[in-house]
N, C-alpha and C positions, 0 to 999 in steps of 0.2 A: 787798785786799792790793796792788792796783795803785798806790795812792798811796805805797807804800813799796818802791821798786825794789830796794833792798838786800835786803829780806826776801823779795821775790818771787824774785830770783836765787838766794838762798841756798836757798830751799825747792825750787826746780827741781833743784838739784844733789842734794839728799837724796832727793827723791821717785823718782828713777830708780835708786836703789841697790837691790840684791837684797833687802836687809833692810828695805825701805821699809814693809812692812806694820805694823811696830812703831813708826813715827814719829808724832809729834803731827800731827793733821789741820790743814789750812790755816786753818779758822775758829778753832780753839783757838790756833794759832800766832799769828794776828793779835791775838786777845784778850790772850795773854800778852805780846806785843810792846808793845801799847798800855798795859797795866797797869804793866809794868816801866819803860817809857819815862817815864810820868807820875810814878812813885814815885822813880826814880833812887836806888835803895838803895846803900849803901856796900859791903855784903856780901850775897851770895846763896849759899844752900846748897841744892843740888839732889840728891835721892835718885833714882837710876835714870837714869844717863846715856844708856843705850841706845846708839845709834850717833852720838849727839851733836846731833841736830836741835834739841831744845829748849834745849840748852846754847848752841848757836850763836845761836838767837833771843834768848836772854838777853844774850849778849855784844854782839849787834848793837843791842839796845835800851838797854843800859846799859854803854857802852864803858869807863867809868871805875870800874865796880864790880869788886870781887874776887869771882870765882865759884869755888866749890868744888863739884864734882860727884862723886858717889860711885856706883860701879858694881861689882858683884861678878862679872859674867860676863866672863871674859878676852877672848872673841871680840869682844864689844861694845866693850871698852876699846881694842882694837887698831883697830877701825873708827872709833871716835870721835877717836882721835889723828890 
């Protein structure tokens, strides 16, 4: 993750959050980042926003993609925003 400072900084912000037990792990975040960066999809649909960590990884890896993320737990939605 060190080669991607934006990803490293983003992850550091999320890992200190009280709800951090439910976030994507660093190795999976890096895999997701690389996969999406390579694919550069036009649209991304994510189910389970949580506190927004993986959504932020998606946005960082594909800044020109339209991302729709769905979450049913109101507390998580507030945190993700």
